MARRO-211250 format. One record per residue (C-alpha): x, y, z; residue in three letters; residue number from 1. Coordinates in nm, 4 decimals, always signed. Layout:
# residues N
REC         X         Y         Z  res    n
REC         X         Y         Z  ALA  NUM
...
This chain:
# residues 281
REC         X         Y         Z  res    n
REC   -0.9941   -3.1634   -3.6129  UNK    1
REC   -1.0637   -2.7892   -3.6213  UNK    2
REC   -0.7891   -2.5453   -3.5303  UNK    3
REC   -0.7438   -2.5000   -3.1554  UNK    4
REC   -0.7331   -2.1482   -3.0082  UNK    5
REC   -0.5273   -2.0762   -2.6971  UNK    6
REC   -0.5002   -1.7481   -2.5040  UNK    7
REC   -0.1842   -1.6684   -2.3094  UNK    8
REC   -0.2588   -1.3824   -2.0678  UNK    9
REC   +0.0213   -1.1917   -1.8966  UNK   10
REC   +0.0562   -0.9433   -1.6187  UNK   11
REC   +0.3272   -0.6911   -1.7164  UNK   12
REC   +0.5223   -0.5491   -1.4206  UNK   13
REC   +0.7279   -0.8253   -1.2597  UNK   14
REC   +0.6075   -1.0738   -1.5221  UNK   15
REC   +0.7443   -0.9542   -1.8563  UNK   16
REC   +0.9406   -0.6600   -1.7163  UNK   17
REC   +1.1326   -0.6311   -1.3867  UNK   18
REC   +1.0073   -0.3641   -1.1448  UNK   19
REC   +0.7197   -0.1198   -1.1872  UNK   20
REC   +0.6927   +0.0787   -1.5096  UNK   21
REC   +0.6241   +0.4061   -1.3229  UNK   22
REC   +0.9666   +0.3842   -1.1578  UNK   23
REC   +1.1633   +0.4453   -1.4742  UNK   24
REC   +1.1325   +0.7595   -1.6872  UNK   25
REC   +0.8189   +0.9011   -1.5226  UNK   26
REC   +0.9582   +0.9195   -1.1682  UNK   27
REC   +1.2927   +1.0431   -1.2951  UNK   28
REC   +1.1185   +1.3260   -1.4798  UNK   29
REC   +0.9171   +1.4484   -1.1800  UNK   30
REC   +1.2089   +1.3965   -0.9416  UNK   31
REC   +1.0516   +1.1471   -0.6983  UNK   32
REC   +1.2221   +0.8275   -0.5854  UNK   33
REC   +1.0214   +0.5072   -0.5937  UNK   34
REC   +1.0164   +0.4384   -0.2188  UNK   35
REC   +0.8804   +0.7860   -0.1447  UNK   36
REC   +0.6200   +0.7633   -0.4205  UNK   37
REC   +0.4818   +0.4235   -0.3139  UNK   38
REC   +0.4815   +0.5253   +0.0529  UNK   39
REC   +0.2728   +0.8324   -0.0337  UNK   40
REC   +0.0477   +0.6194   -0.2516  UNK   41
REC   -0.0231   +0.3769   +0.0346  UNK   42
REC   -0.0881   +0.6691   +0.2701  UNK   43
REC   -0.3344   +0.8239   +0.0230  UNK   44
REC   -0.5074   +0.4885   -0.0187  UNK   45
REC   -0.5509   +0.4445   +0.3573  UNK   46
REC   -0.6432   +0.8060   +0.4237  UNK   47
REC   -0.9178   +0.8147   +0.1589  UNK   48
REC   -1.0187   +0.4459   +0.1744  UNK   49
REC   -0.9448   +0.4329   -0.1982  UNK   50
REC   -0.8526   +0.1532   -0.4335  UNK   51
REC   -0.4737   +0.1158   -0.4486  UNK   52
REC   -0.4548   +0.1564   -0.8269  UNK   53
REC   -0.6706   +0.4698   -0.8224  UNK   54
REC   -0.4535   +0.6082   -0.5411  UNK   55
REC   -0.1261   +0.5717   -0.7342  UNK   56
REC   -0.2832   +0.7177   -1.0490  UNK   57
REC   -0.4178   +1.0161   -0.8545  UNK   58
REC   -0.0762   +1.0687   -0.6966  UNK   59
REC   +0.0889   +1.0688   -1.0393  UNK   60
REC   -0.1371   +1.3565   -1.1424  UNK   61
REC   -0.0814   +1.5443   -0.8152  UNK   62
REC   +0.2967   +1.5151   -0.8354  UNK   63
REC   +0.3088   +1.6258   -1.1980  UNK   64
REC   +0.0860   +1.9295   -1.1277  UNK   65
REC   +0.2955   +2.0207   -0.8245  UNK   66
REC   +0.6122   +2.0162   -1.0379  UNK   67
REC   +0.4328   +2.1903   -1.3280  UNK   68
REC   +0.5176   +1.8925   -1.5472  UNK   69
REC   +0.1867   +1.7748   -1.6943  UNK   70
REC   +0.2067   +1.4491   -1.8851  UNK   71
REC   +0.0286   +1.3513   -2.2047  UNK   72
REC   -0.0633   +1.0256   -2.3737  UNK   73
REC   +0.2402   +1.0664   -2.5991  UNK   74
REC   +0.4658   +1.1227   -2.2960  UNK   75
REC   +0.3530   +0.7880   -2.1587  UNK   76
REC   +0.4190   +0.6141   -2.4886  UNK   77
REC   +0.7659   +0.7679   -2.4919  UNK   78
REC   +0.8250   +0.6503   -2.1336  UNK   79
REC   +0.7196   +0.2996   -2.2363  UNK   80
REC   +0.9561   +0.2675   -2.5337  UNK   81
REC   +1.2545   +0.1706   -2.3221  UNK   82
REC   +1.0960   -0.0357   -2.0449  UNK   83
REC   +1.3336   -0.3260   -1.9715  UNK   84
REC   +1.2210   -0.6816   -2.0429  UNK   85
REC   +1.3224   -1.0139   -1.8977  UNK   86
REC   +1.5581   -1.2292   -2.0986  UNK   87
REC   +1.4021   -1.3681   -2.4170  UNK   88
REC   +1.0740   -1.1723   -2.4082  UNK   89
REC   +1.1548   -0.9886   -2.7311  UNK   90
REC   +1.1585   -1.3163   -2.9309  UNK   91
REC   +0.9164   -1.5157   -2.7133  UNK   92
REC   +0.5931   -1.4396   -2.8975  UNK   93
REC   +0.7163   -1.5392   -3.2424  UNK   94
REC   +0.8764   -1.8576   -3.1101  UNK   95
REC   +0.5715   -1.9749   -2.9178  UNK   96
REC   +0.3402   -1.8794   -3.2066  UNK   97
REC   +0.5523   -2.0911   -3.4426  UNK   98
REC   +0.5351   -2.3857   -3.2025  UNK   99
REC   +0.1597   -2.3517   -3.1849  UNK  100
REC   +0.1251   -2.3257   -3.5621  UNK  101
REC   +0.3213   -2.6474   -3.6127  UNK  102
REC   +0.0745   -2.8206   -3.3818  UNK  103
REC   -0.2459   -2.6776   -3.5272  UNK  104
REC   -0.2871   -2.4221   -3.2489  UNK  105
REC   -0.3587   -2.0515   -3.2978  UNK  106
REC   -0.2203   -1.8531   -3.0024  UNK  107
REC   -0.3526   -1.5142   -2.8977  UNK  108
REC   -0.1553   -1.3055   -2.6489  UNK  109
REC   -0.3181   -1.0632   -2.4035  UNK  110
REC   -0.2021   -0.8236   -2.1321  UNK  111
REC   -0.4071   -0.7920   -1.8112  UNK  112
REC   -0.2187   -0.5419   -1.5948  UNK  113
REC   -0.2644   -0.2875   -1.3172  UNK  114
REC   +0.0111   -0.0878   -1.4869  UNK  115
REC   -0.0473   +0.1809   -1.7473  UNK  116
REC   -0.1885   +0.0917   -2.0879  UNK  117
REC   -0.0341   +0.3944   -2.2575  UNK  118
REC   +0.3155   +0.2930   -2.1462  UNK  119
REC   +0.2700   -0.0641   -2.2657  UNK  120
REC   +0.1396   +0.0650   -2.5998  UNK  121
REC   +0.4631   +0.2606   -2.6382  UNK  122
REC   +0.6803   -0.0513   -2.6112  UNK  123
REC   +0.7824   -0.2368   -2.9312  UNK  124
REC   +0.6247   -0.5620   -2.8046  UNK  125
REC   +0.2778   -0.3983   -2.7891  UNK  126
REC   +0.2034   -0.5176   -3.1435  UNK  127
REC   +0.2363   -0.8791   -3.0300  UNK  128
REC   -0.0844   -0.8612   -2.8236  UNK  129
REC   -0.4370   -0.9063   -2.9539  UNK  130
REC   -0.5589   -0.6748   -2.6792  UNK  131
REC   -0.4020   -0.4851   -2.3890  UNK  132
REC   -0.6131   -0.4478   -2.0756  UNK  133
REC   -0.4485   -0.2086   -1.8301  UNK  134
REC   -0.5148   +0.1052   -1.6270  UNK  135
REC   -0.5418   +0.4299   -1.8234  UNK  136
REC   -0.6100   +0.8027   -1.7906  UNK  137
REC   -0.8601   +1.0535   -1.9271  UNK  138
REC   -0.7041   +1.3540   -2.1049  UNK  139
REC   -0.8193   +1.7168   -2.1364  UNK  140
REC   -0.8405   +1.9282   -2.4530  UNK  141
REC   -0.4668   +2.0017   -2.4251  UNK  142
REC   -0.3881   +1.6328   -2.4110  UNK  143
REC   -0.2880   +1.6337   -2.0425  UNK  144
REC   -0.3848   +1.3461   -1.8115  UNK  145
REC   -0.6494   +1.4678   -1.5663  UNK  146
REC   -0.8290   +1.1655   -1.4203  UNK  147
REC   -0.8152   +0.7855   -1.4104  UNK  148
REC   -1.0314   +0.6373   -1.6853  UNK  149
REC   -0.9735   +0.2698   -1.6117  UNK  150
REC   -0.8212   +0.0975   -1.3084  UNK  151
REC   -0.7463   -0.2745   -1.2963  UNK  152
REC   -0.6948   -0.4231   -0.9536  UNK  153
REC   -0.6517   -0.7833   -0.8426  UNK  154
REC   -1.0246   -0.8670   -0.8460  UNK  155
REC   -1.1371   -0.6668   -1.1503  UNK  156
REC   -0.8685   -0.8377   -1.3585  UNK  157
REC   -1.0815   -1.1537   -1.3752  UNK  158
REC   -1.3524   -0.9873   -1.5874  UNK  159
REC   -1.1077   -0.9631   -1.8754  UNK  160
REC   -1.0613   -1.3389   -1.8776  UNK  161
REC   -1.4357   -1.3668   -1.9414  UNK  162
REC   -1.4161   -1.1025   -2.2163  UNK  163
REC   -1.1499   -1.3124   -2.3867  UNK  164
REC   -1.3538   -1.6267   -2.3206  UNK  165
REC   -1.6582   -1.4808   -2.5002  UNK  166
REC   -1.4659   -1.2814   -2.7598  UNK  167
REC   -1.6197   -0.9540   -2.6362  UNK  168
REC   -1.2904   -0.7669   -2.6232  UNK  169
REC   -1.4171   -0.4077   -2.6182  UNK  170
REC   -1.4376   -0.2514   -2.2714  UNK  171
REC   -1.7953   -0.1338   -2.3336  UNK  172
REC   -1.9170   -0.4263   -2.5422  UNK  173
REC   -2.2730   -0.4930   -2.4099  UNK  174
REC   -2.2623   -0.8519   -2.5363  UNK  175
REC   -2.0397   -0.9489   -2.2432  UNK  176
REC   -2.3551   -1.0330   -2.0432  UNK  177
REC   -2.5288   -1.2213   -2.3243  UNK  178
REC   -2.5700   -1.5967   -2.2964  UNK  179
REC   -2.3204   -1.7864   -2.5104  UNK  180
REC   -2.3138   -2.1689   -2.5044  UNK  181
REC   -1.9767   -2.3099   -2.4014  UNK  182
REC   -1.9146   -2.4666   -2.7407  UNK  183
REC   -1.9551   -2.1284   -2.9140  UNK  184
REC   -1.7246   -1.9296   -2.6903  UNK  185
REC   -1.4140   -1.7740   -2.8463  UNK  186
REC   -1.1573   -1.9426   -2.6189  UNK  187
REC   -1.2506   -2.1796   -2.3326  UNK  188
REC   -1.0945   -2.1049   -1.9943  UNK  189
REC   -0.9459   -2.4534   -2.0176  UNK  190
REC   -0.7441   -2.3292   -2.3157  UNK  191
REC   -0.5998   -2.0321   -2.1294  UNK  192
REC   -0.2575   -1.9888   -1.9737  UNK  193
REC   -0.2196   -1.7110   -1.7165  UNK  194
REC   +0.1296   -1.5825   -1.6343  UNK  195
REC   +0.1819   -1.3575   -1.3321  UNK  196
REC   +0.4238   -1.2845   -1.0527  UNK  197
REC   +0.2423   -1.1966   -0.7346  UNK  198
REC   -0.0552   -1.1569   -0.5063  UNK  199
REC   -0.2449   -0.9223   -0.7421  UNK  200
REC   -0.2609   -1.2060   -0.9951  UNK  201
REC   -0.4093   -1.4628   -0.7572  UNK  202
REC   -0.7794   -1.4335   -0.8577  UNK  203
REC   -0.6899   -1.4804   -1.2268  UNK  204
REC   -0.4486   -1.7610   -1.1476  UNK  205
REC   -0.7032   -1.9469   -0.9376  UNK  206
REC   -0.9881   -1.8975   -1.1839  UNK  207
REC   -0.7906   -2.0310   -1.4800  UNK  208
REC   -0.6547   -2.3250   -1.2779  UNK  209
REC   -1.0008   -2.4090   -1.1407  UNK  210
REC   -1.1430   -2.4196   -1.4947  UNK  211
REC   -0.8705   -2.6660   -1.6049  UNK  212
REC   -0.6521   -2.4046   -1.7699  UNK  213
REC   -0.2962   -2.3464   -1.6479  UNK  214
REC   -0.1417   -2.0769   -1.4296  UNK  215
REC   +0.2291   -1.9994   -1.4044  UNK  216
REC   +0.3990   -1.7914   -1.1343  UNK  217
REC   +0.7267   -1.6376   -1.2510  UNK  218
REC   +0.9959   -1.4867   -1.0333  UNK  219
REC   +1.2981   -1.2604   -1.0589  UNK  220
REC   +1.6095   -1.4544   -0.9561  UNK  221
REC   +1.7697   -1.1342   -0.8261  UNK  222
REC   +1.4806   -1.0680   -0.5877  UNK  223
REC   +1.4459   -1.3086   -0.2950  UNK  224
REC   +1.0936   -1.1841   -0.2118  UNK  225
REC   +0.9851   -1.2495   -0.5700  UNK  226
REC   +1.1001   -1.6116   -0.5470  UNK  227
REC   +0.9339   -1.6568   -0.2068  UNK  228
REC   +0.6062   -1.5232   -0.3470  UNK  229
REC   +0.6134   -1.7658   -0.6413  UNK  230
REC   +0.7012   -2.0587   -0.4152  UNK  231
REC   +0.4143   -1.9708   -0.1816  UNK  232
REC   +0.1658   -1.9525   -0.4701  UNK  233
REC   +0.2794   -2.2938   -0.5929  UNK  234
REC   +0.2812   -2.4508   -0.2471  UNK  235
REC   -0.0700   -2.3214   -0.1736  UNK  236
REC   -0.1995   -2.4690   -0.4989  UNK  237
REC   -0.2907   -2.1371   -0.6562  UNK  238
REC   -0.0791   -2.2054   -0.9651  UNK  239
REC   +0.0164   -2.5134   -1.1641  UNK  240
REC   +0.3810   -2.4107   -1.2102  UNK  241
REC   +0.6482   -2.1724   -1.0850  UNK  242
REC   +0.9561   -2.0832   -1.2854  UNK  243
REC   +1.2236   -1.8216   -1.3437  UNK  244
REC   +1.1102   -1.5210   -1.5501  UNK  245
REC   +1.3353   -1.6228   -1.8371  UNK  246
REC   +1.1612   -1.6524   -2.1748  UNK  247
REC   +1.4660   -1.7459   -2.3806  UNK  248
REC   +1.4847   -2.0449   -2.6123  UNK  249
REC   +1.5123   -2.3748   -2.4223  UNK  250
REC   +1.4235   -2.2113   -2.0887  UNK  251
REC   +1.2048   -2.3772   -1.8268  UNK  252
REC   +0.9304   -2.1293   -1.9155  UNK  253
REC   +0.9383   -2.2329   -2.2796  UNK  254
REC   +0.9338   -2.6030   -2.1895  UNK  255
REC   +0.6351   -2.5557   -1.9558  UNK  256
REC   +0.4277   -2.3628   -2.2102  UNK  257
REC   +0.5134   -2.5986   -2.4952  UNK  258
REC   +0.4111   -2.8973   -2.2797  UNK  259
REC   +0.0825   -2.7264   -2.1876  UNK  260
REC   +0.0166   -2.6708   -2.5585  UNK  261
REC   +0.0914   -3.0385   -2.6232  UNK  262
REC   -0.1633   -3.1339   -2.3561  UNK  263
REC   -0.4293   -2.9013   -2.4964  UNK  264
REC   -0.3791   -3.0598   -2.8389  UNK  265
REC   -0.4113   -3.4132   -2.6953  UNK  266
REC   -0.7192   -3.3175   -2.4922  UNK  267
REC   -0.8836   -3.1877   -2.8106  UNK  268
REC   -0.7936   -3.5104   -2.9904  UNK  269
REC   -0.9471   -3.7180   -2.7107  UNK  270
REC   -1.2692   -3.5124   -2.7260  UNK  271
REC   -1.2847   -3.5711   -3.1013  UNK  272
REC   -1.2455   -3.9450   -3.0507  UNK  273
REC   -1.5320   -3.9380   -2.8001  UNK  274
REC   -1.7503   -3.7578   -3.0537  UNK  275
REC   -1.6728   -4.0253   -3.3111  UNK  276
REC   -1.7736   -4.2935   -3.0612  UNK  277
REC   -2.1072   -4.1196   -3.0012  UNK  278
REC   -2.1775   -4.1247   -3.3749  UNK  279
REC   -2.1292   -4.5022   -3.3902  UNK  280
REC   -2.4619   -4.6842   -3.4352  UNK  281
């Protein structure tokens, strides 16, 4: 039986890290509290009929210019270095990779986030991901952020599942629209696990679940609204599982993912047995 490939795709804010990444060092530096910033962002979105992600990115630029505190790509990486993580995330990737390896499964980890790519790249866990899909800025000749370059919202996130599915990981890879037979695709959607925490993850969650992959809604135990959101997603059938955002050894999250991997391995074994039956004369 050939080696099985599995993709685990994660949102970032609220999924691997509590809160929104912009609310830590960036907002402290420009002197804006989170409630004020997000209220202004929603107002800008409604006033200009803009996408919500583009609105918050535009507001980040406006606020930094107003305070004469331009930010660079390196600033973002520095902001991202100390982003807090949920319990166990720092050792999660190695542990789950080892479990997969013992069972003949190669696991690839991906980020699909509306947060900022540059910040995620600054965090020590960035090296654990095969690719990071997230919103990002364009920079001028001085290195200052001047315009949104990429914005991922709840519907555009799904395209990255298909990029992973086909193995066309580059944003501008023209082969994404080429025909590829199912059996030659890099990772089937049925071998994907999507982990998210809220409404912006719903299209990805539903797509993966519909294609016989598995979706997991995680929640922050200290946030009642977070738990309600996860329960609603599970109750409405948008996800296969809901669990606490705790990635530590022996946690419910670990047990769920390990069991999914066990199932994927058994499904592959069953398909192989079917193939052997077809060969029988």
